[in-house]
The first five atom37 places (N, CA, C, CB, O) and aatype in JSON, in Angstrom:
{
  "aatype": [12, 19, 16, 10, 6, 6, 0, 9, 10, 16, 19, 2, 5, 10, 15, 9, 6, 5, 1, 6, 12, 10, 10, 6, 9, 19, 11, 2, 5, 12, 9, 6, 0, 1, 1, 6, 6, 9, 0, 5, 3, 0, 11, 6, 0, 9, 0, 0, 13, 8, 1, 7, 6, 10, 11, 14, 5, 14, 9, 6, 3, 9, 9, 15, 6, 10, 11, 0, 16, 10, 0, 6, 3],
  "atom_mask": [
    [1, 1, 1, 1, 1],
    [1, 1, 1, 1, 1],
    [1, 1, 1, 1, 1],
    [1, 1, 1, 1, 1],
    [1, 1, 1, 1, 1],
    [1, 1, 1, 1, 1],
    [1, 1, 1, 1, 1],
    [1, 1, 1, 1, 1],
    [1, 1, 1, 1, 1],
    [1, 1, 1, 1, 1],
    [1, 1, 1, 1, 1],
    [1, 1, 1, 1, 1],
    [1, 1, 1, 1, 1],
    [1, 1, 1, 1, 1],
    [1, 1, 1, 1, 1],
    [1, 1, 1, 1, 1],
    [1, 1, 1, 1, 1],
    [1, 1, 1, 1, 1],
    [1, 1, 1, 1, 1],
    [1, 1, 1, 1, 1],
    [1, 1, 1, 1, 1],
    [1, 1, 1, 1, 1],
    [1, 1, 1, 1, 1],
    [1, 1, 1, 1, 1],
    [1, 1, 1, 1, 1],
    [1, 1, 1, 1, 1],
    [1, 1, 1, 1, 1],
    [1, 1, 1, 1, 1],
    [1, 1, 1, 1, 1],
    [1, 1, 1, 1, 1],
    [1, 1, 1, 1, 1],
    [1, 1, 1, 1, 1],
    [1, 1, 1, 1, 1],
    [1, 1, 1, 1, 1],
    [1, 1, 1, 1, 1],
    [1, 1, 1, 1, 1],
    [1, 1, 1, 1, 1],
    [1, 1, 1, 1, 1],
    [1, 1, 1, 1, 1],
    [1, 1, 1, 1, 1],
    [1, 1, 1, 1, 1],
    [1, 1, 1, 1, 1],
    [1, 1, 1, 1, 1],
    [1, 1, 1, 1, 1],
    [1, 1, 1, 1, 1],
    [1, 1, 1, 1, 1],
    [1, 1, 1, 1, 1],
    [1, 1, 1, 1, 1],
    [1, 1, 1, 1, 1],
    [1, 1, 1, 1, 1],
    [1, 1, 1, 1, 1],
    [1, 1, 1, 0, 1],
    [1, 1, 1, 1, 1],
    [1, 1, 1, 1, 1],
    [1, 1, 1, 1, 1],
    [1, 1, 1, 1, 1],
    [1, 1, 1, 1, 1],
    [1, 1, 1, 1, 1],
    [1, 1, 1, 1, 1],
    [1, 1, 1, 1, 1],
    [1, 1, 1, 1, 1],
    [1, 1, 1, 1, 1],
    [1, 1, 1, 1, 1],
    [1, 1, 1, 1, 1],
    [1, 1, 1, 1, 1],
    [1, 1, 1, 1, 1],
    [1, 1, 1, 1, 1],
    [1, 1, 1, 1, 1],
    [1, 1, 1, 1, 1],
    [1, 1, 1, 1, 1],
    [1, 1, 1, 1, 1],
    [1, 1, 1, 1, 1],
    [1, 1, 1, 1, 1]
  ],
  "atom_positions": [
    [[-16.5, 8.78, 21.56], [-15.82, 8.12, 20.46], [-14.85, 9.11, 19.83], [-16.83, 7.58, 19.4], [-15.2, 10.26, 19.57]],
    [[-13.65, 8.67, 19.59], [-12.61, 9.49, 18.98], [-12.72, 9.38, 17.47], [-11.2, 9.07, 19.47], [-12.87, 8.28, 16.93]],
    [[-12.64, 10.52, 16.78], [-12.67, 10.47, 15.33], [-11.29, 10.08, 14.8], [-13.11, 11.84, 14.74], [-10.3, 10.15, 15.52]],
    [[-11.25, 9.67, 13.57], [-9.98, 9.3, 12.95], [-9.04, 10.51, 12.94], [-10.21, 8.78, 11.51], [-7.85, 10.37, 13.21]],
    [[-9.58, 11.66, 12.63], [-8.76, 12.88, 12.61], [-8.15, 13.17, 13.98], [-9.59, 14.09, 12.14], [-6.98, 13.51, 14.08]],
    [[-8.94, 13.02, 15.04], [-8.44, 13.24, 16.4], [-7.35, 12.22, 16.74], [-9.58, 13.15, 17.42], [-6.34, 12.57, 17.35]],
    [[-7.56, 10.97, 16.33], [-6.57, 9.93, 16.6], [-5.26, 10.25, 15.89], [-7.1, 8.56, 16.15], [-4.19, 10.1, 16.48]],
    [[-5.33, 10.68, 14.65], [-4.13, 11.02, 13.89], [-3.4, 12.19, 14.54], [-4.48, 11.35, 12.43], [-2.17, 12.17, 14.66]],
    [[-4.14, 13.19, 14.95], [-3.52, 14.34, 15.62], [-2.82, 13.91, 16.9], [-4.57, 15.42, 15.92], [-1.73, 14.38, 17.2]],
    [[-3.44, 13.02, 17.64], [-2.85, 12.52, 18.88], [-1.59, 11.71, 18.59], [-3.86, 11.67, 19.66], [-0.57, 11.88, 19.26]],
    [[-1.67, 10.84, 17.61], [-0.52, 10.01, 17.24], [0.65, 10.89, 16.79], [-0.9, 9.01, 16.13], [1.8, 10.59, 17.1]],
    [[0.36, 11.94, 16.08], [1.41, 12.83, 15.59], [2.15, 13.53, 16.73], [0.82, 13.87, 14.65], [3.24, 14.06, 16.53]],
    [[1.58, 13.53, 17.91], [2.24, 14.14, 19.07], [3.23, 13.18, 19.72], [1.19, 14.58, 20.09], [4.02, 13.6, 20.57]],
    [[3.21, 11.92, 19.33], [4.12, 10.93, 19.89], [5.48, 11.02, 19.22], [3.54, 9.53, 19.72], [5.63, 11.54, 18.11]],
    [[6.48, 10.5, 19.92], [7.82, 10.43, 19.32], [7.8, 9.35, 18.24], [8.91, 10.11, 20.41], [6.88, 8.54, 18.17]],
    [[8.81, 9.36, 17.4], [8.89, 8.36, 16.33], [8.92, 6.96, 16.91], [10.15, 8.6, 15.45], [8.26, 6.06, 16.4]],
    [[9.68, 6.76, 18.0], [9.76, 5.45, 18.62], [8.4, 4.99, 19.13], [10.77, 5.46, 19.77], [8.02, 3.83, 18.97]],
    [[7.66, 5.91, 19.73], [6.33, 5.57, 20.24], [5.37, 5.27, 19.09], [5.77, 6.72, 21.1], [4.53, 4.37, 19.19]],
    [[5.5, 6.01, 18.0], [4.65, 5.74, 16.83], [4.95, 4.35, 16.26], [4.85, 6.82, 15.74], [4.03, 3.63, 15.87]],
    [[6.24, 3.99, 16.2], [6.6, 2.67, 15.71], [6.04, 1.58, 16.62], [8.13, 2.54, 15.61], [5.54, 0.56, 16.13]],
    [[6.12, 1.79, 17.93], [5.55, 0.82, 18.87], [4.04, 0.72, 18.68], [5.88, 1.22, 20.33], [3.48, -0.38, 18.67]],
    [[3.38, 1.87, 18.53], [1.93, 1.88, 18.32], [1.56, 1.14, 17.04], [1.4, 3.33, 18.27], [0.61, 0.36, 17.01]],
    [[2.32, 1.39, 16.0], [2.08, 0.72, 14.73], [2.18, -0.79, 14.88], [3.07, 1.21, 13.66], [1.34, -1.53, 14.37]],
    [[3.21, -1.25, 15.59], [3.39, -2.68, 15.81], [2.25, -3.26, 16.64], [4.73, -2.94, 16.51], [1.77, -4.36, 16.35]],
    [[1.82, -2.54, 17.66], [0.71, -3.0, 18.51], [-0.57, -3.12, 17.7], [0.49, -2.04, 19.69], [-1.27, -4.13, 17.78]],
    [[-0.88, -2.1, 16.91], [-2.1, -2.11, 16.1], [-2.04, -3.22, 15.06], [-2.32, -0.74, 15.41], [-3.02, -3.92, 14.82]],
    [[-0.87, -3.39, 14.45], [-0.7, -4.46, 13.46], [-0.96, -5.82, 14.09], [0.72, -4.43, 12.85], [-1.67, -6.65, 13.52]],
    [[-0.39, -6.06, 15.28], [-0.59, -7.34, 15.96], [-2.05, -7.53, 16.37], [0.31, -7.43, 17.18], [-2.57, -8.65, 16.3]],
    [[-2.7, -6.46, 16.78], [-4.12, -6.56, 17.14], [-4.96, -6.92, 15.92], [-4.62, -5.25, 17.76], [-5.91, -7.7, 16.02]],
    [[-4.63, -6.35, 14.77], [-5.37, -6.65, 13.55], [-5.16, -8.09, 13.13], [-4.96, -5.7, 12.42], [-6.09, -8.76, 12.68]],
    [[-3.93, -8.58, 13.27], [-3.64, -9.97, 12.94], [-4.46, -10.9, 13.84], [-2.12, -10.27, 13.09], [-5.05, -11.86, 13.36]],
    [[-4.49, -10.6, 15.13], [-5.24, -11.44, 16.07], [-6.73, -11.39, 15.78], [-4.97, -10.99, 17.5], [-7.41, -12.42, 15.85]],
    [[-7.25, -10.21, 15.46], [-8.67, -10.09, 15.13], [-9.0, -10.91, 13.88], [-9.06, -8.61, 14.91], [-10.04, -11.56, 13.82]],
    [[-8.12, -10.88, 12.9], [-8.34, -11.66, 11.68], [-8.31, -13.15, 11.97], [-7.28, -11.3, 10.61], [-9.11, -13.92, 11.44]],
    [[-7.37, -13.58, 12.84], [-7.31, -14.99, 13.23], [-8.61, -15.42, 13.89], [-6.13, -15.24, 14.19], [-9.13, -16.5, 13.6]],
    [[-9.13, -14.59, 14.76], [-10.38, -14.92, 15.45], [-11.53, -15.01, 14.45], [-10.71, -13.87, 16.53], [-12.4, -15.87, 14.56]],
    [[-11.52, -14.11, 13.47], [-12.56, -14.13, 12.43], [-12.48, -15.42, 11.61], [-12.43, -12.89, 11.5], [-13.5, -16.04, 11.33]],
    [[-11.27, -15.81, 11.23], [-11.07, -17.04, 10.47], [-11.51, -18.25, 11.29], [-9.6, -17.19, 10.05], [-12.17, -19.16, 10.77]],
    [[-11.16, -18.26, 12.57], [-11.54, -19.38, 13.45], [-13.07, -19.47, 13.57], [-10.91, -19.22, 14.85], [-13.63, -20.56, 13.54]],
    [[-13.73, -18.33, 13.71], [-15.19, -18.33, 13.8], [-15.82, -18.83, 12.5], [-15.71, -16.93, 14.14], [-16.77, -19.61, 12.53]],
    [[-15.28, -18.38, 11.36], [-15.78, -18.85, 10.07], [-15.62, -20.37, 9.95], [-15.04, -18.14, 8.92], [-16.51, -21.06, 9.45]],
    [[-14.48, -20.88, 10.41], [-14.23, -22.32, 10.34], [-15.23, -23.08, 11.22], [-12.79, -22.64, 10.77], [-15.76, -24.11, 10.8]],
    [[-15.48, -22.57, 12.43], [-16.45, -23.22, 13.32], [-17.83, -23.26, 12.68], [-16.51, -22.49, 14.68], [-18.53, -24.27, 12.76]],
    [[-18.22, -22.15, 12.06], [-19.53, -22.1, 11.41], [-19.59, -23.07, 10.23], [-19.84, -20.67, 10.93], [-20.62, -23.72, 10.01]],
    [[-18.51, -23.16, 9.46], [-18.48, -24.08, 8.32], [-18.55, -25.53, 8.79], [-17.21, -23.86, 7.47], [-19.25, -26.35, 8.19]],
    [[-17.84, -25.85, 9.85], [-17.89, -27.22, 10.39], [-19.29, -27.55, 10.89], [-16.86, -27.39, 11.54], [-19.8, -28.64, 10.65]],
    [[-19.91, -26.6, 11.58], [-21.28, -26.83, 12.07], [-22.23, -27.02, 10.9], [-21.74, -25.65, 12.95], [-23.1, -27.89, 10.94]],
    [[-22.08, -26.21, 9.85], [-22.94, -26.35, 8.66], [-22.72, -27.71, 8.0], [-22.66, -25.21, 7.65], [-23.67, -28.33, 7.54]],
    [[-21.47, -28.16, 7.96], [-21.18, -29.47, 7.39], [-21.86, -30.57, 8.2], [-19.65, -29.71, 7.34], [-22.46, -31.48, 7.63]],
    [[-21.78, -30.48, 9.51], [-22.41, -31.49, 10.37], [-23.94, -31.46, 10.27], [-21.99, -31.27, 11.82], [-24.6, -32.48, 10.47]],
    [[-24.5, -30.3, 9.95], [-25.95, -30.21, 9.76], [-26.37, -30.68, 8.37], [-26.43, -28.76, 9.97], [-27.56, -30.76, 8.05]],
    [[-25.37, -31.01, 7.53], [-25.67, -31.48, 6.18], [-25.87, -30.38, 5.17], [0.0, 0.0, 0.0], [-26.33, -30.63, 4.06]],
    [[-25.53, -29.14, 5.54], [-25.7, -28.01, 4.63], [-24.54, -27.89, 3.63], [-25.82, -26.72, 5.43], [-24.67, -27.22, 2.6]],
    [[-23.44, -28.54, 3.93], [-22.29, -28.55, 3.03], [-21.96, -29.99, 2.69], [-21.06, -27.83, 3.67], [-22.05, -30.88, 3.54]],
    [[-21.58, -30.21, 1.47], [-21.25, -31.55, 1.02], [-19.77, -31.63, 0.69], [-22.11, -31.95, -0.21], [-19.18, -30.64, 0.26]],
    [[-19.16, -32.8, 0.88], [-17.75, -32.97, 0.49], [-17.6, -32.76, -1.02], [-17.23, -34.39, 0.89], [-18.48, -33.09, -1.8]],
    [[-16.45, -32.19, -1.41], [-16.17, -31.94, -2.82], [-14.77, -32.46, -3.13], [-16.29, -30.42, -3.15], [-13.91, -32.51, -2.26]],
    [[-14.55, -32.86, -4.38], [-13.2, -33.28, -4.77], [-12.22, -32.1, -4.62], [-13.19, -33.81, -6.24], [-12.59, -30.95, -4.89]],
    [[-11.0, -32.38, -4.21], [-10.01, -31.35, -3.98], [-9.75, -30.53, -5.24], [-8.71, -31.97, -3.49], [-9.49, -29.33, -5.16]],
    [[-9.82, -31.17, -6.4], [-9.59, -30.47, -7.67], [-10.62, -29.36, -7.86], [-9.64, -31.45, -8.85], [-10.28, -28.27, -8.32]],
    [[-11.88, -29.64, -7.51], [-12.93, -28.62, -7.63], [-12.68, -27.46, -6.69], [-14.31, -29.24, -7.36], [-12.87, -26.3, -7.05]],
    [[-12.26, -27.77, -5.48], [-12.0, -26.73, -4.48], [-10.85, -25.84, -4.95], [-11.67, -27.35, -3.1], [-10.93, -24.62, -4.86]],
    [[-9.77, -26.46, -5.44], [-8.61, -25.69, -5.9], [-8.99, -24.82, -7.09], [-7.46, -26.63, -6.28], [-8.59, -23.66, -7.16]],
    [[-9.75, -25.37, -8.02], [-10.19, -24.59, -9.18], [-11.02, -23.39, -8.76], [-11.0, -25.46, -10.15], [-10.87, -22.29, -9.28]],
    [[-11.91, -23.61, -7.8], [-12.75, -22.52, -7.31], [-11.91, -21.45, -6.61], [-13.82, -23.06, -6.35], [-12.14, -20.26, -6.79]],
    [[-10.94, -21.88, -5.81], [-10.05, -20.93, -5.13], [-9.25, -20.11, -6.15], [-9.09, -21.67, -4.16], [-9.12, -18.9, -6.01]],
    [[-8.72, -20.77, -7.17], [-7.96, -20.07, -8.2], [-8.84, -19.05, -8.93], [-7.36, -21.07, -9.22], [-8.4, -17.94, -9.22]],
    [[-10.07, -19.43, -9.21], [-10.98, -18.51, -9.89], [-11.28, -17.3, -9.0], [-12.3, -19.24, -10.28], [-11.35, -16.17, -9.49]],
    [[-11.45, -17.55, -7.71], [-11.7, -16.46, -6.77], [-10.52, -15.52, -6.69], [-12.02, -17.01, -5.38], [-10.69, -14.3, -6.68]],
    [[-9.31, -16.09, -6.65], [-8.11, -15.26, -6.58], [-7.91, -14.47, -7.86], [-6.9, -16.13, -6.31], [-7.42, -13.34, -7.82]],
    [[-8.27, -15.05, -8.99], [-8.12, -14.36, -10.27], [-9.07, -13.16, -10.36], [-8.39, -15.32, -11.44], [-8.75, -12.17, -11.02]],
    [[-10.22, -13.23, -9.69], [-11.18, -12.12, -9.68], [-10.64, -10.92, -8.93], [-12.49, -12.56, -9.07], [-10.95, -9.78, -9.27]],
    [[-9.83, -11.18, -7.9], [-9.29, -10.09, -7.08], [-8.15, -9.45, -7.83], [-8.82, -10.6, -5.68], [-7.54, -8.51, -7.33]]
  ]
}
């Protein structure tokens, strides 16, 4: 396993163009990983709904809850 420090030292040996390409690749990989995480969460929520563990809620309640969550951050 490579440590973060070793990775940084290795990256610093690359040209600026290569570092920019690496940055773009890592950024895209993180976006894809996040998409997969969101998709998995959605699948689990749908399954929970079908099992009766989640109940439908009025959209106003959902929006209020989302706004409250965002205000906490």
